[in-house]
N, C-alpha and C positions, 0 to 999 in steps of 0.2 A: 842775564836768568841762568844757572846752570843747565847745562842740557846733556843728560847721560851720555842719550844715542846721536853725538855730534860725529862720530866718525864709521865710515861701513869697511869696509874689508877694499886695502886696495893693492892686495897680493893679485903677480901676474895670472893665477888661474881663473879667478873671476873676472880681470880686465880683458883677457882675452880668448874666452870657451866660452861668451854669451856673444850674440848677434845684438847687432844698433848701432845707431850710426852716432851716439853722443854718449859720452864718459864724462866724468869730473875732473879734469887735472887737479895737480897740488897749487896750479898757481888761479885756478879758478872758482872758489869754495867759499863757503859763511857756516853761520850753527847749522843754518836747515840742509843744504845739500851737503848729502856724503861724499867721504872720499872716495875716489877709485871706482865708482861704480857705473853703469850706464843706463842711463834712462831706455827703458826696455817697451812703455807703454803709455799713452797719454789717452785718458778717458773724460767726455764731455759728459756737458749733463742728457740723462735721459741714457747711459750708457748701463749694462747688468750683468756682462760675463766679461769672464777673464782668461782667457787660455794662457797656463802658464807651462813651459817644457820640463819635461819629465828630468827628474834630480834636482829642481830649484825645491828645497823646503823655506826658505825664508826670503823674504820683500821687504824692501825697503820703500814706506808709501809716503807720499806727501799731502797731505787731503788738504782743500780747500772749500766750504761752505760756500751756497749761494750769497750775492749779496740782498741787504733786506730792503725792502719795496718803501717809498718814501708814502708820507701822506702830503696832503694839501697843506701843511705847516712844515709837516720835519724832516729831517735826511735822514735815509736809512741807514744804519749800522754795514759795514763789511764783515762777509762772512768769517767764519773763525777758521785758523790754518793748525793742523796736529800734523806730527812727521815721527816714525822712528819704524822699526822693526813688528812684522808681523809675523806668523802663517802664513805662507801660500794658504790663498781662494780662488775659486773659480767666477766668485760673484762679487757686485760692487755695490756700490748707490752713490751718485753724482747729484749733486742739488741744484735744482734750476734755482736763476734768481725768482726774488720774491716781486710780483706784480701790485699796484698799486695799494700802498695799506696790507701787505701780509708779507711775514718771516719768508724767510730765506729759505730755502730746501737743506738737510744736512746730506755731509759726505760721509761717507764708511769702508774702509776696506781693511777686513779682518778685526784686529781691536784700535785700527788708525780710525776716530771718529771727530769731524769738528761740524759746530753747528752754524745754521744758516744765519744773517746777518738778523738782527732785529727790524720790526719795520717802527714807523715815529712813533714819539710816545711809550716806547716798550724797554725793558731789561734785555741784555744779550745773554746766550745761554751757552753753553758750550766753546767756551773761549771767542763767540761771535762779538760784533761791537754792537753796545746800544745805539738803538733810534734815540732821534734829537730830542730835548725834552726829556729825558730820563735819566736814571738815576747811574745805574754802572757795567760797565761789561761784563760778560759768565767769564765765569769760573774755565781756565783751560784746560787742554788733556791732562796735565801736570800739575794740576791743583793749586794753579797760584790763581787768586781773584782779579781781576778784572776793574777798569778806577771806580771811584766812590761818587758820592752825591753830591753834584750841582743844586742846592736845595736856593743858592740864592740868584737870582737873577740880577742881570746876566751871568752867566758864571760858565766857565768853561770843565767839561768834565775830564777828573783827575786823569792824569796816564795811570797806564799799567797795562795786564796783556787783556786783548779784549778792548780796551778804549772806552771810556765813559763816554756817556752821550750828555752832547751840547745841552745846555740852559735856556732857557729863555726871557723874553724880555716882552713888557708892557708899554716903556714907554718910548715917545721917538724922540729922536737925536742919539740912540743908543745901537750899538750892535748885540745881538743875538748872540747868544754861548756856540761858542764852537766847540765841535766834538773833542772827545780826549783821544791823544795819542797812543799808541799802544801796537800788538802784533798785526790788529784790527783794527782801525780806526772807525770812533764814533761818530754819527751822525750829528749834525750842525743843527741848533735850535732854532725857530722861527724868529720875527720881533712881529709883533702886532701894533706897531707904533700907531696911538691914534690920529697923532698930526706931525708935520711934519717930516724931514728925510728919517730914516729907517733901511738898516743894514742888518739882516740874518747873518747867523753864524755860518763859518767854512766847514767844511768833512773834515776829523782829524785823519792824521798821516798815520802812512804803518806799513806791512809788505802788502796787505789790500788799505784802500780810502774808506770813508764816510763821504754820504752825500752832503751837501750845503742845503741847507732851510731857504725858507718863504719869506720875504719881508713883503710888508703893507700898510700901507700908510692912505686915509682917507683923503690929505691934503696937499702929499709932500709927492718924494720920491723912494720907490722901493729897491731895495738891489740886495739879490740871491747872495747865498751864501757861497761861493767856489766848490768843485769836489776836493777831495782829500788825496794825497801822493799816494802811489804804491810803488814794488818794487819787481822786479824779476826775480823767481825762485834759481832759475833755469843760468840765467847771466847777472849776474850780481851788480854787474856795474851798468843793467840796462833800469831805468827810470822810466815809468808811466806818469803821467798828468790825469788829476783830475778835471773834470768841461768846467769852464768859465760861467759863471753865475752872468742871468740879464737883469738889466737895472729897467724901469719903466716910470710912470706915472701910475700910483698907487700901488702896483708890485714890481716886483723882482726874484726869480724864479730861482732854484740850483742845481747847480752842475751837479753830476753822477762821482764817484768817488771812483778811482783808479782799481785796478784788480792788478793781480798778480802778473796776469796775460796780458794785459789791453790797456788802452787808456780810456778815462771815462766820458760821455758827452755831453755835451752844454744841451742848454735847454731846447727844447723845439715846442716853438707859439709858447703855450701857456702849460705846456706836459713837461712837467721837469727832468734834468739828464740823467740816462741811462749810465749804469754801470760797467764798469769796465767789466772784460772775461776774468773772471778767477777772483771773485768776490766784492768787486767793488759794489757800495750802499746808493744806492738812487738817492736821486734830487730831488728834492720838493718842487712842485708845482701846485698850479691849478687844480693837474690829476696828477701826481706823484709817478715819479720817472721809476719803473723796474731795476731792481738788483742786476747786478753782472752774475752770468752763469757759472756755478763753483767748476773745478778740476780735480784733477786729482791723476798726480806721476807716479809711475810706478820702477824701481830702479833695480837688478840684482844680477 
């Protein structure tokens, strides 16, 4: 994917005149993290105000929307991720993770905006991953569309920015559709097999991962889908893992997807796994797991 805003200024005035403990050296960069700039502020869900020093006109922002909450069947999609330069602003919105069955909140700073991950059965918006059993991830901040339609069950959501949602399966002895991989992973689809062993789809992988789906069987073992993998934006060598699914007689539940700042959780009893900090999608359960909260990084 072409990225017109890959590099921030790496000049000494930028690197040495600002306060802050972290800057991005040339040996620790990737296509999101800006070269040479210091991470000055991290904003979490619920934060609304930003204090910018006098003389700072432009800020480089990385926005991550809240992960989608899962349903009792399908995993939630990962929150959208957007990055780029914007005029300094004194306000921000940082999305919370979606509760069971609800979409995650969006994150915005200036003109950089990332949508919240979709809940099960819903397509993504503003770059976010779709929920399991849905069709496509959201078109992202740069106009790149998400994954396509997994119309045949079981099917994996197409790869792409925003990650396609997992397909569904109604046949025993098969596996539900996995969430599509992308910048934001899609949620895994359920497997509601009538009899025999059934396995749900795993969440898609990305910078933030989607949640796994639920498996149900009337006379066999159900195994939920694992949560998708995520990666740290601040330290590209750090990988976050999705929560492991559970198995059981009749039902198994999905793990939460990892976010850009934390691992996804395994299911707790019949409640699906919670998504990791930084946009991880919730795992499906008898009660769907909540999505991970969004996050906002500001560099200047």
